[in-house]
Backbone bond lengths (Angstrom), bond angles and torsions (degrees), N, CA, C in turn:
res aa  C-N    CA-C-N  psi(-1)  N-CA   C-N-CA  omega(-1)  CA-C   N-CA-C  phi
1 M - - - 1.484 - - 1.524 108.96 -
2 L 1.340 114.28 140.10 1.467 119.07 -179.52 1.507 111.67 -80.10
3 Y 1.336 118.21 -22.56 1.466 119.92 -178.66 1.530 108.39 -137.43
4 Q 1.354 114.28 130.97 1.452 120.86 176.38 1.518 108.14 -135.48
5 E 1.332 115.88 149.33 1.454 119.90 179.37 1.527 108.74 -147.02
6 H 1.339 113.40 155.57 1.473 118.67 179.24 1.539 106.59 -156.19
7 F 1.341 114.27 135.36 1.454 120.88 178.69 1.526 109.20 -125.15
8 A 1.343 116.34 124.87 1.471 121.09 -179.97 1.525 108.19 -161.70
9 G 1.323 115.40 139.81 1.441 121.92 174.84 1.504 115.19 59.31
10 G 1.328 116.93 33.71 1.473 119.28 -179.77 1.487 114.84 81.05
11 S 1.334 118.14 8.94 1.463 120.27 -179.53 1.528 109.95 -125.70
12 L 1.302 116.14 141.46 1.451 123.31 176.83 1.523 109.37 -113.46
13 F 1.336 115.95 129.12 1.444 120.85 177.05 1.536 108.52 -116.30
14 Q 1.316 114.70 129.97 1.465 121.79 178.94 1.528 109.26 -124.55
15 R 1.335 115.53 139.93 1.460 119.86 179.30 1.520 108.54 -138.17
16 S 1.309 116.01 128.08 1.457 121.65 172.82 1.522 108.25 -118.17
17 L 1.306 117.28 -166.71 1.450 121.11 -173.39 1.523 111.89 -61.99
18 F 1.343 117.09 -43.56 1.466 121.53 -175.30 1.541 113.71 -121.64
19 S 1.317 116.97 2.88 1.467 119.22 -175.03 1.535 111.28 -137.34
20 T 1.316 114.67 148.55 1.447 121.77 170.27 1.526 108.06 -129.39
21 K 1.309 116.80 145.25 1.442 121.96 -177.68 1.523 109.53 -144.73
22 S 1.320 116.13 139.43 1.449 120.93 178.50 1.529 108.88 -131.04
23 F 1.325 115.56 142.09 1.466 122.18 178.85 1.537 106.48 -126.53
24 T 1.323 115.59 123.52 1.445 120.54 -178.38 1.526 108.88 -123.48
25 I 1.350 116.32 126.17 1.466 122.46 179.45 1.506 109.21 -86.39
26 T 1.349 116.28 123.83 1.461 122.19 172.77 1.539 108.58 -103.76
27 D 1.318 116.46 -164.32 1.464 119.56 -178.32 1.531 112.66 -61.53
28 H 1.311 117.34 -40.78 1.456 120.32 -177.87 1.508 114.50 -145.51
29 K 1.339 115.67 22.11 1.455 120.84 -179.77 1.526 109.62 -147.31
30 V 1.332 114.31 165.88 1.467 121.34 171.31 1.533 106.39 -119.69
31 Q 1.307 115.45 124.75 1.451 120.22 176.44 1.541 108.31 -95.11
32 V 1.327 115.01 122.89 1.470 120.48 -177.81 1.540 107.64 -115.22
33 R 1.311 114.95 122.42 1.446 122.38 175.40 1.541 110.25 -116.81
34 E 1.298 114.25 130.74 1.478 119.33 -178.60 1.525 109.19 -130.77
35 K 1.314 115.11 137.24 1.454 121.54 177.22 1.506 108.69 -134.59
36 N 1.352 115.67 125.34 1.447 122.11 177.81 1.514 109.57 -145.20
37 L 1.313 116.04 -165.83 1.458 121.09 -176.77 1.537 111.56 -65.41
38 A 1.319 116.70 -25.12 1.473 119.89 -178.96 1.495 113.19 -82.90
39 G 1.338 117.66 -11.07 1.458 119.20 -179.68 1.551 111.14 136.25
40 E 1.283 114.07 -158.09 1.472 120.81 -179.17 1.512 110.49 -133.33
41 R 1.307 115.86 141.82 1.460 121.01 178.95 1.522 110.17 -146.42
42 T 1.351 113.79 153.74 1.449 121.98 179.69 1.509 109.07 -127.67
43 M 1.321 116.42 138.87 1.457 121.41 -178.06 1.524 109.30 -138.14
44 L 1.302 116.89 140.97 1.462 123.96 175.83 1.532 109.35 -110.37
45 V 1.337 115.97 125.34 1.462 121.16 -179.17 1.514 107.83 -116.04
46 P 1.335 118.94 114.70 1.479 119.75 178.28 1.510 111.42 -69.51
47 F 1.329 115.43 154.98 1.481 120.05 179.61 1.531 111.78 -59.20
48 E 1.291 117.41 -31.57 1.476 121.28 -178.50 1.528 111.63 -61.18
49 E 1.319 117.14 -26.85 1.491 121.40 -175.86 1.514 112.40 -97.50
50 I 1.298 118.63 -3.43 1.454 121.66 -175.85 1.546 107.93 -89.88
51 G 1.337 115.54 122.13 1.440 121.90 178.42 1.516 111.50 -84.87
52 R 1.322 115.50 157.52 1.461 120.51 177.27 1.536 112.17 -90.08
53 D 1.334 117.03 -21.62 1.456 119.62 -175.58 1.524 110.80 -72.68
54 R 1.338 114.83 138.28 1.466 120.69 174.17 1.521 109.25 -92.71
55 L 1.292 117.28 134.67 1.470 122.65 175.65 1.520 105.58 -126.22
56 V 1.326 115.19 114.28 1.471 121.70 179.20 1.532 107.62 -108.57
57 S 1.308 115.58 119.21 1.472 119.93 179.30 1.534 109.14 -115.49
58 L 1.300 114.33 141.79 1.461 121.34 177.60 1.534 108.71 -101.08
59 H 1.286 117.37 132.70 1.460 119.40 178.93 1.514 110.19 -145.33
60 R 1.318 114.57 155.56 1.429 122.23 176.87 1.534 108.30 -114.03
61 K 1.312 116.42 169.60 1.456 120.66 -178.17 1.537 109.32 -92.15
62 P 1.321 118.43 110.06 1.479 119.92 -177.77 1.516 112.66 -68.19
63 E 1.373 118.23 -22.11 1.441 118.03 -179.44 1.530 112.42 -64.26
64 M 1.361 116.92 -24.61 1.455 119.49 177.31 1.519 111.30 -66.45
65 L 1.346 115.65 -38.99 1.455 119.32 178.84 1.541 111.84 -70.50
66 V 1.322 115.96 -37.27 1.470 120.86 177.05 1.506 109.92 -63.22
67 L 1.336 116.33 -45.19 1.466 119.67 178.65 1.490 112.58 -62.54
68 A 1.351 116.48 -39.23 1.483 120.44 177.83 1.524 109.88 -63.19
69 A 1.330 118.14 -39.20 1.476 120.46 179.96 1.534 110.07 -65.99
70 L 1.339 117.50 -39.70 1.467 120.27 179.71 1.535 110.69 -66.06
71 V 1.344 116.39 -42.27 1.470 119.71 179.74 1.525 109.73 -65.59
72 L 1.326 117.11 -42.52 1.453 120.59 179.46 1.531 110.02 -63.33
73 G 1.318 117.21 -42.44 1.475 119.76 177.83 1.500 112.68 -60.93
74 G 1.330 116.13 -40.46 1.463 120.48 178.27 1.525 111.53 -66.49
75 S 1.317 116.43 -38.85 1.464 119.73 178.94 1.531 112.31 -67.67
76 L 1.339 116.68 -35.91 1.467 119.89 175.76 1.524 111.46 -64.16
77 L 1.331 115.29 -39.71 1.487 118.10 176.61 1.529 110.19 -65.45
78 G 1.336 116.38 -36.55 1.469 120.11 177.22 1.492 112.01 -64.46
79 F 1.366 116.52 -40.61 1.461 120.39 177.23 1.537 110.04 -62.61
80 Y 1.319 116.41 -42.19 1.468 119.30 -178.24 1.532 110.74 -64.85
81 D 1.346 116.32 -41.31 1.460 118.48 178.36 1.524 111.58 -65.44
82 A 1.366 115.21 -39.53 1.474 119.45 -177.44 1.540 111.14 -67.28
83 L 1.313 116.61 -39.08 1.462 120.70 179.49 1.493 113.01 -73.40
84 S 1.334 116.55 -31.31 1.459 118.85 -177.54 1.515 112.94 -82.80
85 S 1.322 117.48 -16.28 1.469 120.80 -179.45 1.534 108.98 -107.49
86 A 1.299 115.68 144.05 1.474 120.50 -179.07 1.514 109.76 -70.81
87 G 1.327 115.68 134.05 1.459 120.20 176.15 1.554 114.09 72.85
88 G 1.307 116.85 14.12 1.443 120.74 179.26 1.516 111.68 -70.16
89 S 1.330 117.76 146.01 1.442 123.80 -179.92 1.532 110.53 -98.28
90 V 1.342 114.91 139.09 1.487 119.12 -179.87 1.530 109.65 -104.81
91 E 1.296 119.17 7.25 1.469 119.82 -177.56 1.540 111.37 -66.25
92 G 1.348 116.09 -43.38 1.459 119.48 178.71 1.505 113.30 -61.83
93 P 1.338 119.58 -51.72 1.470 121.06 176.85 1.538 112.61 -59.47
94 L 1.355 116.64 -35.18 1.451 120.61 -179.57 1.550 110.29 -65.44
95 E 1.312 116.82 -39.18 1.454 121.11 176.17 1.548 110.59 -63.34
96 C 1.321 114.68 -38.34 1.463 118.47 178.64 1.528 112.68 -65.49
97 V 1.336 116.12 -36.39 1.433 121.04 175.24 1.521 111.26 -62.25
98 V 1.327 116.44 -44.25 1.465 121.12 178.56 1.529 109.20 -60.34
99 A 1.345 116.41 -44.17 1.460 120.40 -179.93 1.525 111.92 -62.55
100 A 1.335 116.18 -39.09 1.446 120.52 178.90 1.515 110.99 -65.03
101 V 1.340 116.51 -39.74 1.472 119.91 177.64 1.519 111.09 -64.20
102 V 1.320 116.91 -41.31 1.469 121.21 179.01 1.529 109.90 -62.30
103 L 1.309 117.46 -44.96 1.461 120.92 179.65 1.528 111.33 -63.06
104 A 1.327 115.80 -41.01 1.458 119.26 179.08 1.533 111.43 -64.54
105 L 1.353 116.20 -40.31 1.465 120.12 179.21 1.519 109.70 -65.85
106 S 1.330 117.46 -37.63 1.471 119.66 -179.67 1.506 110.39 -64.90
107 F 1.313 117.91 -31.04 1.474 121.02 177.85 1.543 109.64 -65.74
108 F 1.301 117.72 -40.64 1.462 121.35 -175.43 1.513 113.44 -81.19
109 I 1.321 117.85 -29.50 1.468 119.47 -174.94 1.531 113.11 -96.38
110 T 1.303 118.66 -15.45 1.461 121.05 178.96 1.506 109.10 -101.63
111 Q 1.315 114.90 131.41 1.466 121.30 175.42 1.508 109.58 -147.63
112 Q 1.286 116.91 156.68 1.446 123.01 -178.56 1.518 110.30 -128.92
113 R 1.345 115.78 150.38 1.462 120.35 176.62 1.516 108.69 -99.72
114 T 1.346 114.91 129.59 1.451 120.53 175.38 1.517 107.90 -111.62
115 L 1.306 116.11 120.93 1.479 121.56 -179.18 1.494 109.74 -100.20
116 R 1.337 116.05 131.74 1.432 122.46 177.61 1.538 110.19 -131.13
117 L 1.304 116.52 147.44 1.457 122.64 167.04 1.517 106.48 -98.80
118 V 1.323 116.52 121.90 1.460 119.51 -173.42 1.518 109.74 -121.21
119 N 1.325 115.91 160.12 1.449 121.75 175.36 1.513 109.42 -103.51
120 D 1.335 117.45 -166.28 1.467 121.08 -176.00 1.532 111.68 -64.84
121 E 1.328 118.00 -23.63 1.468 121.85 178.83 1.516 113.50 -84.88
122 Q 1.355 114.91 2.71 1.463 121.88 177.67 1.547 111.44 59.13
123 K 1.327 115.73 39.69 1.437 120.25 177.28 1.532 108.34 -101.49
124 G 1.322 116.64 138.21 1.444 120.40 179.56 1.517 110.35 -81.17
125 L 1.300 116.91 97.28 1.470 121.85 -178.57 1.494 113.25 -91.97
126 V 1.301 116.33 -30.08 1.465 121.51 174.19 1.512 107.12 -122.76
127 L 1.296 117.43 102.05 1.465 123.35 -173.24 1.514 109.07 -109.33
128 F 1.330 118.11 121.71 1.446 121.95 -178.69 1.513 110.30 -95.06
129 L 1.336 116.10 164.06 1.453 119.85 178.84 1.528 110.65 -65.57
130 P 1.313 118.14 147.03 1.481 120.26 176.51 1.516 110.98 -60.24
131 I 1.320 116.65 139.39 1.466 124.02 178.70 1.525 109.17 -130.23
132 K 1.310 115.95 161.30 1.460 120.88 178.06 1.525 112.99 -109.10
133 G 1.312 116.84 -24.87 1.462 120.96 -179.18 1.509 111.60 -125.24
134 E 1.327 115.48 -146.83 1.443 120.01 -179.78 1.545 110.84 -77.59
135 A 1.325 115.75 156.37 1.474 120.23 179.88 1.494 108.53 -138.56
136 P 1.353 118.15 76.89 1.472 120.68 -175.37 1.515 113.19 -63.53
137 A 1.341 118.20 -34.70 1.448 119.52 179.20 1.549 111.77 -66.29
138 A 1.319 115.83 -41.35 1.465 120.02 176.78 1.515 110.57 -62.75
139 E 1.330 117.50 -41.52 1.468 120.89 179.82 1.535 110.62 -65.08
140 E 1.315 117.76 -39.04 1.477 120.93 178.54 1.534 109.13 -66.51
141 F 1.340 116.15 -40.62 1.478 119.04 177.88 1.513 110.60 -61.10
142 I 1.329 118.08 -43.01 1.460 122.22 179.65 1.525 110.33 -62.60
143 R 1.335 117.00 -41.71 1.456 119.35 179.91 1.539 111.45 -62.58
144 V 1.332 116.33 -45.60 1.478 120.60 178.54 1.517 110.71 -65.09
145 L 1.320 116.36 -42.69 1.470 120.95 -179.39 1.514 112.25 -59.50
146 L 1.333 116.46 -49.28 1.453 120.01 -177.03 1.538 110.47 -66.91
147 K 1.306 118.42 -35.38 1.457 121.18 177.49 1.511 109.99 -62.62
148 K 1.324 117.15 -46.50 1.486 119.63 179.31 1.517 111.48 -69.23
149 R 1.328 116.15 -36.01 1.460 119.94 178.03 1.511 111.25 -61.12
150 D 1.358 116.94 -48.35 1.449 120.57 -179.53 1.519 113.49 -62.40
151 L 1.356 115.22 -40.39 1.451 119.92 178.40 1.520 111.54 -63.31
152 Y 1.334 115.72 -43.20 1.477 119.74 -179.27 1.512 111.15 -65.64
153 L 1.337 117.25 -44.86 1.456 120.53 -178.84 1.514 112.57 -65.33
154 R 1.302 116.97 -35.77 1.478 120.57 176.70 1.550 109.25 -63.77
155 Q 1.324 115.32 -46.24 1.455 118.61 -179.15 1.520 111.87 -67.09
156 Q 1.289 117.18 -34.75 1.462 121.86 -174.43 1.519 112.61 -81.55
157 Y 1.342 118.16 -35.29 1.446 120.55 -170.84 1.560 113.72 -124.49
158 G 1.302 117.13 -2.75 1.463 119.97 -175.41 1.498 115.75 -93.74
159 H 1.351 117.43 -7.48 1.459 118.98 -177.32 1.547 110.31 -76.32
160 L 1.313 116.63 136.73 1.451 121.95 178.21 1.519 110.48 -111.96
161 S 1.324 116.36 138.19 1.468 121.56 -177.29 1.499 109.43 -153.64
162 H 1.349 116.61 145.51 1.468 121.34 175.77 1.523 110.81 -75.74
163 L 1.321 117.72 -9.59 1.456 122.47 -179.29 1.538 112.29 -84.16
164 L 1.312 115.26 -16.39 1.478 119.73 179.46 1.532 110.77 -98.95
165 D 1.313 115.76 161.13 1.477 121.34 -178.66 1.545 109.30 -66.12
166 Y 1.324 115.83 138.48 1.457 120.81 -176.91 1.532 110.02 -65.30
167 D 1.312 118.49 -48.11 1.489 121.09 -177.78 1.525 110.78 -62.80
168 L 1.308 117.01 -37.87 1.459 121.09 178.39 1.521 110.04 -60.35
169 Q 1.316 116.62 -46.82 1.472 119.95 -178.68 1.515 112.04 -68.62
170 L 1.328 115.84 -35.31 1.484 117.95 176.70 1.505 111.13 -66.06
171 N 1.314 116.95 -39.55 1.463 120.08 176.44 1.509 112.55 -63.93
172 R 1.336 116.17 -35.92 1.444 121.15 178.08 1.550 111.33 -66.08
173 L 1.332 114.58 -42.28 1.468 118.18 177.25 1.510 111.09 -63.71
174 T 1.325 116.43 -40.18 1.466 120.53 177.60 1.529 110.50 -61.93
175 F 1.328 116.07 -42.34 1.451 121.03 177.56 1.498 111.61 -58.87
176 L 1.351 116.29 -45.17 1.483 120.21 -179.49 1.533 110.82 -64.13
177 Y 1.304 116.74 -36.72 1.477 119.16 178.45 1.533 110.79 -67.79
178 K 1.330 116.60 -47.69 1.452 119.29 -178.14 1.528 112.45 -68.16
179 A 1.332 116.39 -23.60 1.464 120.05 176.73 1.511 111.23 -86.22
180 S 1.329 118.35 5.52 1.473 124.08 178.72 1.518 112.59 63.96
181 V 1.311 116.54 25.34 1.455 120.16 176.09 1.527 110.34 -81.88
182 I 1.335 117.32 -38.45 1.459 121.19 176.93 1.540 107.30 -122.95
183 S 1.339 115.04 154.77 1.453 120.76 179.21 1.535 109.31 -81.51
184 Q 1.334 115.79 172.50 1.458 119.66 177.35 1.545 110.13 -65.33
185 A 1.332 116.95 -38.20 1.477 119.54 178.91 1.496 110.53 -63.69
186 E 1.326 117.43 -41.87 1.470 120.49 179.44 1.532 110.45 -68.20
187 F 1.330 115.53 -36.03 1.472 117.67 176.63 1.512 111.23 -61.30
188 M 1.329 116.39 -46.87 1.477 119.82 -178.73 1.523 111.35 -62.73
189 A 1.375 115.64 -38.10 1.466 118.61 178.80 1.514 111.47 -66.65
190 R 1.303 116.70 -42.50 1.456 119.52 176.77 1.534 111.85 -67.74
191 R 1.308 115.89 -33.52 1.475 119.39 177.07 1.522 110.61 -64.10
192 E 1.316 117.68 -39.61 1.455 119.81 176.71 1.522 111.77 -64.98
193 K 1.315 117.97 -39.77 1.465 120.23 176.70 1.523 111.21 -64.03
194 L 1.348 116.58 -39.43 1.444 120.53 177.32 1.517 111.22 -64.05
195 D 1.341 117.30 -43.68 1.467 120.60 178.09 1.519 110.96 -61.21
196 A 1.326 116.13 -35.13 1.463 118.56 -178.86 1.531 110.86 -68.87
197 L 1.337 116.98 -27.29 1.458 120.75 175.78 1.518 112.84 -73.29
198 F 1.335 115.67 -25.96 1.462 121.90 -176.87 1.539 108.59 -128.05
199 P 1.319 118.93 71.05 1.482 119.97 -177.25 1.507 113.15 -59.15
200 Q 1.300 118.99 -27.39 1.466 120.18 -178.57 1.533 111.31 -69.33
201 K 1.360 116.40 -23.80 1.452 120.20 -179.44 1.515 112.27 -77.24
202 T 1.311 117.81 -15.73 1.459 121.03 -179.60 1.530 112.26 -81.15
203 D 1.324 117.93 -10.28 1.464 121.78 178.86 1.522 108.79 -83.62
204 M 1.332 116.70 70.29 1.480 121.11 -176.45 1.523 108.91 -93.76
205 P 1.332 115.85 153.29 1.469 120.40 177.36 1.520 111.19 -60.19
206 S 1.302 116.50 151.83 1.460 122.01 179.44 1.539 109.63 -62.47
207 G 1.316 115.00 138.19 1.463 119.27 179.64 1.516 114.49 93.16
208 F 1.330 116.77 -8.30 1.452 121.20 179.74 1.529 110.10 -79.36
209 S 1.319 118.51 134.44 1.445 122.31 176.84 1.497 110.67 -140.69
210 F 1.298 115.90 148.39 1.488 121.10 179.17 1.517 109.33 -103.82
211 S 1.314 115.29 134.53 1.482 119.87 -176.77 1.505 109.38 -119.51
212 L 1.339 114.60 144.77 1.458 121.07 176.31 1.489 112.82 -89.45
213 N 1.341 117.69 -7.33 1.454 119.88 -175.94 1.518 111.36 -79.43
């Protein structure tokens, strides 16, 4: 099989033809380990940087098209040599042309899905291995990851207190809303509680408005 996956104990393991990747959920981070022909690397992604939005991109392998162009170029040179020399055979160049056509077709008919979790800046912070079909283990990992992420962010940034700076807490609530941890209704309710803790902050000049955008 060209693609295999397994999810157990908070860790996702993915294996393709030339790459292996593992994702392990810690208390407030995701550890990503990748091993391929270029080497091995490890990356830690904090929950604060993990987006909830799924971005699925389809891509093909451009090296197949490049290889087809090289084979076709070689076959054309073979045709030229065969035609310019007496008694030359065109069977070899003809086979190269067929191979080039097959490679070109494989470029157009093969595609892979790459799943990423992105934030508002549309950056791929959690990038999964390319797949061609369904990936139930990866989907289960994403479900567990986002559940733990939301719980951690609520506990870390959702607490309101008169002992903390008002603007700091308002920025935290805004962050939770933009990260889709809390709804707009919950944001407004928490904003009212925060304002009640700092009544002097509610005396704003006329025309002032706060925006979530």
